[in-house]
C-alpha positions as CSV (number, residue, x, y, z in Angstrom):
1,M,28.0,22.4,22.1
2,Q,24.7,23.7,23.4
3,T,21.3,22.4,22.9
4,T,18.2,24.4,23.2
5,Q,14.7,23.3,23.9
6,A,12.2,24.7,21.5
7,P,8.9,25.8,23.0
8,T,7.0,22.9,21.5
9,G,9.4,20.3,22.8
10,V,11.7,19.8,19.8
11,T,15.3,19.5,20.8
12,T,17.4,21.6,18.4
13,V,21.0,22.0,17.9
14,G,22.2,25.3,19.4
15,R,23.2,28.1,17.1
16,T,26.5,28.3,19.0
17,R,27.8,25.5,16.8
18,K,27.9,25.7,13.1
19,L,27.0,22.4,11.5
20,G,28.4,21.3,8.1
21,R,26.4,22.5,5.1
22,L,26.2,21.9,1.4
23,G,27.3,24.8,-0.8
24,L,26.1,25.3,-4.3
25,F,28.7,23.1,-5.9
26,M,27.9,20.2,-3.5
27,A,24.2,20.7,-4.1
28,V,24.7,20.5,-7.9
29,A,26.9,17.4,-7.4
30,L,24.0,15.8,-5.4
31,V,21.6,16.4,-8.2
32,V,24.0,15.2,-11.0
33,G,25.4,12.4,-8.9
34,N,22.0,11.0,-8.0
35,M,20.8,11.1,-11.6
36,I,23.9,9.5,-13.2
37,G,24.2,6.0,-11.8
38,S,24.6,2.7,-13.6
39,G,21.9,2.9,-16.3
40,V,23.7,5.4,-18.5
41,F,26.5,2.8,-19.3
42,T,24.1,0.5,-21.0
43,L,21.4,2.8,-22.4
44,P,23.1,3.5,-25.8
45,S,22.8,-0.3,-26.5
46,A,19.2,-0.4,-25.4
47,L,18.3,2.7,-27.5
48,A,20.2,1.2,-30.5
49,G,17.8,-1.8,-30.3
50,V,14.9,0.6,-30.5
51,S,16.5,2.5,-33.4
52,V,17.0,-0.6,-35.5
53,T,13.2,-1.1,-35.4
54,N,11.8,2.4,-35.3
55,G,14.6,4.5,-36.7
56,A,16.9,7.2,-35.3
57,G,13.7,9.0,-34.1
58,S,14.5,7.2,-30.8
59,L,17.3,9.8,-30.4
60,L,14.5,12.4,-30.0
61,A,13.5,10.6,-26.9
62,W,16.5,12.1,-25.1
63,V,15.4,15.6,-26.2
64,F,11.8,14.9,-25.3
65,T,12.5,13.4,-21.9
66,G,15.2,16.0,-21.2
67,I,12.6,18.8,-21.8
68,G,10.2,17.1,-19.5
69,A,12.9,16.7,-16.9
70,I,13.9,20.4,-17.1
71,V,10.2,21.4,-16.8
72,L,10.0,19.3,-13.6
73,A,13.3,20.8,-12.4
74,L,11.8,24.3,-12.8
75,V,8.8,23.3,-10.8
76,F,11.0,21.9,-8.0
77,A,13.2,25.0,-8.2
78,N,10.2,27.2,-7.7
79,L,8.9,25.2,-4.8
80,G,12.3,24.9,-3.3
81,R,12.7,28.6,-3.3
82,A,9.3,29.2,-1.8
83,Y,9.5,26.4,0.9
84,P,13.2,25.7,1.7
85,R,12.4,22.9,4.2
86,T,13.9,19.5,4.5
87,G,11.6,16.9,2.9
88,G,11.3,18.2,-0.7
89,P,8.3,16.6,-2.4
90,Y,6.7,15.7,1.0
91,I,6.8,19.3,2.2
92,Y,5.1,20.5,-1.0
93,A,2.4,17.8,-1.1
94,R,1.5,18.2,2.6
95,R,1.4,22.0,2.4
96,A,-1.0,21.8,-0.6
97,F,-3.1,18.8,0.1
98,G,-2.8,17.9,3.8
99,D,-1.6,15.0,5.9
100,F,-2.8,12.0,3.9
101,I,-1.3,13.0,0.6
102,G,1.8,14.2,2.4
103,F,2.1,10.8,4.1
104,Q,1.6,9.0,0.8
105,T,4.3,11.1,-0.8
106,A,6.8,10.4,2.1
107,W,5.9,6.7,2.2
108,G,6.3,6.1,-1.5
109,Y,9.5,8.2,-1.8
110,W,11.2,6.6,1.2
111,I,10.5,3.1,0.0
112,A,11.6,4.0,-3.5
113,A,14.9,5.4,-2.2
114,W,16.0,2.4,-0.1
115,A,14.6,-0.2,-2.4
116,G,16.3,1.5,-5.4
117,N,19.5,1.6,-3.5
118,A,19.5,-2.2,-3.4
119,V,19.7,-2.3,-7.2
120,L,22.6,0.2,-7.2
121,A,24.5,-1.9,-4.7
122,I,24.0,-5.0,-6.7
123,A,25.1,-3.2,-9.9
124,F,28.2,-2.1,-8.1
125,V,29.0,-5.7,-7.2
126,G,28.4,-6.7,-10.8
127,Y,31.1,-4.2,-12.1
128,L,33.4,-5.1,-9.2
129,A,33.2,-8.8,-10.2
130,F,34.8,-7.7,-13.5
131,F,38.0,-7.4,-11.5
132,F,37.2,-10.0,-8.8
133,P,35.2,-12.8,-10.5
134,V,34.7,-14.6,-7.2
135,L,32.0,-12.0,-6.3
136,S,29.8,-13.4,-9.2
137,E,30.8,-17.0,-8.7
138,T,30.0,-17.2,-5.0
139,A,26.7,-15.6,-4.1
140,I,27.4,-14.9,-0.4
141,Y,30.6,-13.1,-1.3
142,G,28.7,-10.8,-3.6
143,A,26.0,-10.2,-1.0
144,L,28.6,-9.3,1.7
145,A,30.5,-7.0,-0.7
146,G,27.3,-5.1,-1.5
147,I,26.1,-4.9,2.1
148,G,29.6,-3.8,3.1
149,L,29.4,-0.9,0.6
150,V,26.0,0.1,1.9
151,W,27.2,0.4,5.5
152,L,30.4,2.1,4.5
153,L,28.4,4.9,2.9
154,T,25.8,4.9,5.7
155,L,28.7,5.6,8.1
156,V,29.9,8.4,5.8
157,N,26.4,9.9,6.0
158,I,26.2,9.5,9.7
159,L,29.4,11.5,10.1
160,G,27.7,14.5,8.6
161,V,26.2,16.0,5.5
162,R,29.4,17.8,4.7
163,E,31.4,14.5,4.6
164,S,28.7,13.0,2.3
165,G,28.8,16.1,0.2
166,W,32.6,15.8,-0.4
167,V,32.2,12.2,-1.5
168,Q,29.4,13.3,-3.8
169,A,31.4,16.2,-5.3
170,V,34.5,14.0,-6.0
171,T,32.7,11.1,-7.5
172,T,30.5,13.4,-9.6
173,V,33.5,15.0,-11.2
174,L,35.2,11.7,-11.8
175,K,32.3,10.3,-13.6
176,F,31.0,13.4,-15.4
177,I,34.3,14.2,-17.2
178,P,34.8,10.8,-19.0
179,L,31.1,10.8,-20.1
180,L,31.5,14.4,-21.4
181,A,34.8,13.5,-23.1
182,I,33.3,10.6,-25.0
183,G,30.5,12.9,-26.2
184,L,32.7,15.9,-27.2
185,I,35.5,13.8,-28.9
186,G,33.2,11.2,-30.4
187,I,31.3,13.9,-32.4
188,F,34.4,14.2,-34.6
189,F,34.3,10.5,-35.4
190,V,30.6,10.2,-36.3
191,E,29.6,8.5,-39.5
192,G,26.2,9.7,-40.8
193,S,25.4,6.3,-42.3
194,N,25.3,4.8,-38.8
195,Y,22.1,6.6,-38.1
196,T,19.1,4.7,-39.4
197,A,16.2,6.6,-41.1
198,F,13.6,8.3,-38.9
199,A,11.0,6.0,-40.4
200,P,12.7,2.9,-41.8
201,N,11.3,-0.1,-43.7
202,G,8.6,2.0,-45.5
203,M,6.9,2.9,-42.2
204,G,5.0,6.2,-42.2
205,M,6.5,9.1,-40.4
206,G,3.7,9.0,-37.9
207,D,4.1,5.4,-37.0
208,G,7.9,5.3,-37.2
209,L,8.8,8.5,-35.5
210,L,6.1,8.4,-32.9
211,G,6.8,4.7,-32.2
212,G,10.5,5.3,-31.8
213,V,10.1,8.2,-29.5
214,T,7.5,6.5,-27.3
215,A,9.5,3.2,-27.0
216,A,12.8,5.0,-26.3
217,A,11.3,7.5,-23.9
218,T,10.3,4.7,-21.6
219,L,14.0,3.7,-21.4
220,T,15.4,7.2,-21.1
221,L,13.0,8.1,-18.3
222,W,14.9,6.1,-15.7
223,A,18.0,8.2,-16.2
224,F,16.4,11.4,-14.9
225,I,15.1,10.1,-11.5
226,G,16.8,12.2,-8.8
227,L,16.5,15.7,-10.3
228,E,14.7,16.8,-7.1
229,S,17.6,15.7,-4.8
230,A,18.7,19.2,-3.7
231,T,15.2,19.9,-2.4
232,V,15.2,17.0,0.1
233,P,18.0,18.1,2.5
234,A,17.1,21.8,1.9
235,E,17.8,23.0,5.4
236,E,21.3,21.6,5.2
237,V,22.1,23.6,2.1
238,A,23.7,27.0,2.5
239,N,21.4,29.8,1.5
240,P,18.7,27.4,0.4
241,E,16.3,29.9,-1.2
242,R,19.1,30.7,-3.7
243,N,21.1,27.5,-3.9
244,V,18.4,24.8,-4.0
245,P,16.7,26.1,-7.1
246,R,20.0,26.9,-8.8
247,A,21.4,23.4,-8.1
248,T,18.2,21.8,-9.3
249,V,18.1,23.6,-12.6
250,I,21.9,23.5,-13.3
251,G,22.2,19.9,-12.3
252,T,19.3,18.8,-14.5
253,I,20.4,20.8,-17.6
254,A,24.1,19.6,-17.3
255,T,23.0,15.9,-17.0
256,T,20.6,16.2,-19.9
257,L,23.3,17.7,-22.1
258,V,25.9,15.0,-21.3
259,Y,23.3,12.3,-21.8
260,I,22.3,13.6,-25.2
261,L,25.8,14.3,-26.3
262,A,27.3,11.0,-25.3
263,T,24.4,9.0,-26.8
264,V,24.5,10.8,-30.1
265,A,28.2,10.3,-30.4
266,I,28.2,6.6,-29.5
267,M,25.3,5.9,-31.9
268,G,27.2,7.8,-34.6
269,V,30.5,6.0,-34.1
270,I,29.1,2.5,-33.9
271,P,26.6,1.0,-36.3
272,A,23.2,0.3,-34.7
273,T,23.3,-3.4,-35.6
274,T,26.6,-3.7,-33.7
275,L,25.8,-1.4,-30.9
276,Q,22.6,-3.2,-29.9
277,D,24.5,-6.3,-29.0
278,S,27.3,-4.5,-27.1
279,A,27.5,-5.2,-23.4
280,S,29.8,-2.1,-22.9
281,P,28.9,0.6,-25.5
282,F,31.2,3.2,-23.9
283,A,34.1,0.8,-24.2
284,A,33.3,0.0,-27.8
285,A,33.1,3.7,-28.6
286,A,36.4,4.4,-26.9
287,T,38.0,1.6,-28.8
288,A,36.6,2.9,-32.1
289,I,37.8,6.5,-31.3
290,F,41.2,5.9,-29.6
291,G,42.1,2.3,-30.6
292,G,43.8,0.1,-28.1
293,A,41.1,-2.6,-27.7
294,G,41.5,-4.7,-24.6
295,Y,41.8,-2.2,-21.8
296,W,38.9,0.2,-22.4
297,D,36.5,-2.4,-20.7
298,D,38.6,-2.0,-17.6
299,A,38.5,1.8,-17.8
300,V,34.7,1.9,-18.3
301,A,34.2,-0.6,-15.4
302,L,36.2,1.7,-13.1
303,V,34.2,4.8,-14.2
304,A,31.0,2.8,-13.6
305,L,32.2,1.8,-10.1
306,V,32.9,5.5,-9.2
307,S,29.5,6.5,-10.7
308,I,27.5,4.0,-8.8
309,F,29.5,4.6,-5.6
310,G,28.6,8.3,-5.7
311,C,25.0,7.7,-6.7
312,L,24.4,5.3,-3.8
313,N,26.0,7.8,-1.4
314,G,23.6,10.5,-2.5
315,W,20.5,8.4,-2.3
316,I,21.5,7.1,1.1
317,L,21.6,10.7,2.2
318,L,18.0,11.2,1.1
319,T,16.7,8.0,2.9
320,G,17.1,9.8,6.2
321,R,15.6,13.2,5.3
322,V,12.1,12.5,4.0
323,P,11.1,10.3,7.1
324,L,12.7,13.0,9.2
325,A,10.4,15.6,7.8
326,A,7.3,13.4,8.1
327,A,8.2,12.4,11.7
328,R,8.4,16.1,12.7
329,D,4.8,16.4,11.6
330,G,3.7,13.2,13.4
331,L,3.2,11.2,10.2
332,F,6.1,8.8,10.8
333,P,7.3,7.3,14.1
334,K,8.8,10.0,16.2
335,R,12.2,8.3,16.4
336,F,12.8,9.2,12.7
337,A,12.8,12.8,13.9
338,Q,15.9,12.3,16.1
339,V,19.2,13.7,14.9
340,S,22.7,13.5,16.1
341,G,23.7,16.4,18.3
342,R,27.2,16.3,16.9
343,S,26.5,16.1,13.1
344,G,22.8,17.0,12.9
345,T,22.1,13.9,10.8
346,P,19.0,11.6,11.2
347,V,21.0,8.6,12.4
348,F,17.9,6.4,13.2
349,G,16.4,7.0,9.7
350,L,19.7,6.2,8.0
351,V,20.2,3.0,10.0
352,V,16.7,1.7,9.5
353,S,16.8,2.4,5.8
354,S,20.1,0.6,5.4
355,L,18.8,-2.4,7.5
356,L,15.8,-2.7,5.1
357,L,18.2,-2.3,2.1
358,S,20.5,-5.0,3.5
359,G,17.6,-7.4,3.9
360,L,16.4,-6.8,0.4
361,M,19.9,-7.5,-0.9
362,L,20.1,-10.8,1.0
363,M,16.8,-11.7,-0.6
364,N,18.2,-11.0,-4.0
365,Y,20.8,-13.6,-3.6
366,T,18.2,-16.4,-3.4
367,K,17.6,-17.9,-6.8
368,S,13.8,-17.3,-6.7
369,L,14.3,-13.6,-6.4
370,V,17.2,-12.7,-8.7
371,D,14.9,-12.0,-11.7
372,Q,12.7,-9.8,-9.6
373,F,15.1,-6.9,-9.1
374,T,14.4,-5.3,-12.5
375,F,10.8,-5.3,-11.4
376,I,11.7,-3.7,-8.0
377,L,13.7,-1.0,-9.8
378,L,10.7,-0.2,-12.1
379,L,8.4,-0.2,-9.0
380,A,10.8,2.1,-7.1
381,T,10.8,4.5,-10.1
382,L,7.1,4.6,-10.2
383,T,6.8,5.4,-6.5
384,T,9.2,8.3,-7.2
385,L,7.1,9.6,-10.2
386,I,4.0,9.8,-8.1
387,P,5.6,12.5,-5.8
388,Y,6.6,14.3,-9.0
389,A,3.0,14.5,-10.0
390,Y,1.9,15.5,-6.5
391,S,4.6,18.3,-6.5
392,A,3.5,19.7,-9.8
393,A,-0.1,19.7,-8.7
394,A,0.9,21.3,-5.4
395,Q,2.5,24.2,-7.3
396,M,-0.6,24.7,-9.3
397,Y,-2.6,25.0,-6.1
398,L,-0.1,27.0,-4.0
399,L,0.5,29.6,-6.8
400,F,-3.0,30.8,-5.9
401,A,-3.5,29.7,-2.3
402,D,-0.1,31.0,-1.1
403,R,0.6,33.6,-3.8
404,A,2.9,35.8,-1.6
405,R,5.6,33.2,-1.7
406,F,5.8,33.2,-5.5
407,Q,6.7,36.0,-8.0
408,G,3.5,37.6,-9.1
409,R,4.7,38.6,-12.6
410,R,5.5,35.0,-13.4
411,L,2.3,33.5,-12.1
412,A,1.0,32.5,-15.6
413,I,4.3,31.0,-16.6
414,D,4.7,29.0,-13.4
415,A,1.2,27.8,-13.6
416,G,1.8,26.6,-17.2
417,L,5.0,24.9,-16.2
418,A,3.3,23.1,-13.4
419,L,0.5,21.9,-15.7
420,L,3.1,20.6,-18.2
421,A,5.1,18.9,-15.4
422,F,1.9,17.3,-14.1
423,G,0.9,16.0,-17.6
424,Y,4.4,14.7,-18.2
425,S,4.5,12.9,-14.9
426,V,1.1,11.3,-15.5
427,W,2.3,10.2,-19.0
428,T,5.4,8.6,-17.7
429,I,3.5,6.8,-15.0
430,A,1.1,5.4,-17.6
431,G,4.2,4.4,-19.7
432,A,5.4,2.2,-16.9
433,G,2.7,-0.4,-17.8
434,S,-0.5,-1.5,-16.1
435,D,1.2,-4.2,-14.1
436,I,3.7,-1.8,-12.5
437,V,1.1,0.8,-11.9
438,F,-1.2,-1.7,-10.2
439,K,1.5,-3.0,-7.9
440,G,2.7,0.5,-7.2
441,F,-0.8,1.5,-6.2
442,M,-0.9,-1.6,-3.9
443,L,2.4,-0.6,-2.4
444,L,1.0,2.9,-1.5
445,M,-2.0,1.2,0.0
446,L,0.2,-0.8,2.3
447,G,1.1,2.5,4.0
448,V,-2.5,3.3,4.8
449,P,-2.5,1.2,8.1
450,V,0.6,3.0,9.1
451,Y,-1.1,6.4,8.6
452,V,-4.2,5.2,10.5
453,Y,-2.0,4.1,13.4
454,M,-0.2,7.4,13.5
455,K,-3.5,9.3,13.6
456,W,-4.9,6.9,16.2
457,R,-1.8,7.4,18.4
458,D,-2.0,11.2,18.2
459,S,-5.7,11.0,19.1
460,K,-5.0,8.7,22.0
461,E,-2.2,10.9,23.3
462,G,-4.4,14.0,23.0
463,Q,-1.8,15.6,20.7
464,V,-4.1,17.1,18.2
465,V,-2.4,20.0,16.5
466,E,-4.5,23.1,15.7
467,P,-3.9,24.8,12.3
468,E,-3.0,28.0,14.1
469,E,0.0,26.4,15.8
470,E,3.3,28.2,15.0
471,L,5.9,26.4,12.9
472,T,8.6,25.0,15.2
473,P,12.2,25.6,14.4
474,P,13.8,23.0,12.2
475,T,15.6,20.2,14.0
476,V,18.9,21.4,12.7
477,S,18.5,25.0,13.6
478,T,21.1,26.6,11.4
479,F,18.4,27.2,8.8
480,T,17.3,30.8,8.7
481,P,14.8,31.6,6.0
482,T,15.0,35.0,4.3
483,T,11.2,35.0,3.9
484,P,8.7,34.6,6.7
485,V,7.6,31.0,7.4
486,E,3.9,30.9,7.8
487,P,2.2,28.5,10.3
488,V,1.7,25.0,9.2
489,P,-0.1,22.2,11.1
490,R,2.5,20.2,12.9
491,R,2.7,17.7,15.7
492,P,5.4,18.4,18.4
493,V,8.0,15.7,18.6
494,A,9.9,15.0,21.8
495,V,13.4,13.8,21.3
């Protein structure tokens, strides 16, 4: 293997060695796998509770939220085609609005990724305890099992993006097929009487329908986080200008369809009053369809374990890429920009993220913090939605400021989609509640001292980057854009 020294001091992996890359199927699996985690296995019961009060209008929440997710996916697809660089939302926000908004995007997204991973690891232990009760009976055993899972998948990601991609592809197929099967087969067992009225109990259509959609949309929102996943490791995707946008759109549409199909089938097979009290709605639906009560709980628990395993693998992959992109530009400590010469992976970023994640999991197993993890999950989701809003706004600006990168004939359509995506993002942020929004804002403010320090360090070292500086080659130099990459302000990073 050869290494070459870029003119600005960035050590890059030589072109004589071809690093592992994600093809279209693996990129689609990354999107689908990161969206389908543990929440889908309990959402039908939660939505049934909303339906009992507000009518079957809550089913429209899947359609409404799915449309919003697809609009966001189209925005990320457009931006991913125009700027196929590692970092995803961070790259777009910084390109449009400069260093500070770029840093905020990277800071919030990175924290959301590793903090949300703690919840995934704990959910995995919860399902594993179905087979090994000692994990729920003895807190330290549960904590060690979850931390062991985190470091196993961290090692997989350190080995290379290709290895992580294979894990993602296999686990995505293994969880997608059972969910799709329940939806497709369950349709033939639906009882129309199980759907409550759109506006029950004499409620007006305005109150009943609107109330049902609004209440249920807050729940369904969490199931779509991760639709941008293919844009984050863009430089490690083969032919990124083509495959990143395709993976984003295909993955989001496929996930939306399976969500809607499975939920409609389950709510049609099981009466809402029964479903809302079910701890395992997919197992209850399988029992109603196929019979054989007693072993479907085991089967659903196994599918859930596979689902969470793949989801955690994909999100661990992302925890190293956003700080890598920010560190290249001098907005994160420069060690985050280091990559392994053998695999091209950001080992330091992966290890630091998993250390923080492990610490958060250990904190969860103290009695005073157990109940706070639902709050942490909501907070992590909020700090992901803010980059969504910034990305939509970035497209609105870049469509006019950097028009050459976008298709001129679609300018009006893309601007309209960006406006819709921004409005949807703001609406979902507001729907998180004032307490979550306030604390999410405070979390973003905690990053300001880090940003100030990074700027002070650059000034002290005399490493002020002029806007005219040429864009340095990516750290993993197998990326070759088909469109010219224009200069962007960057800080040289010595590795």
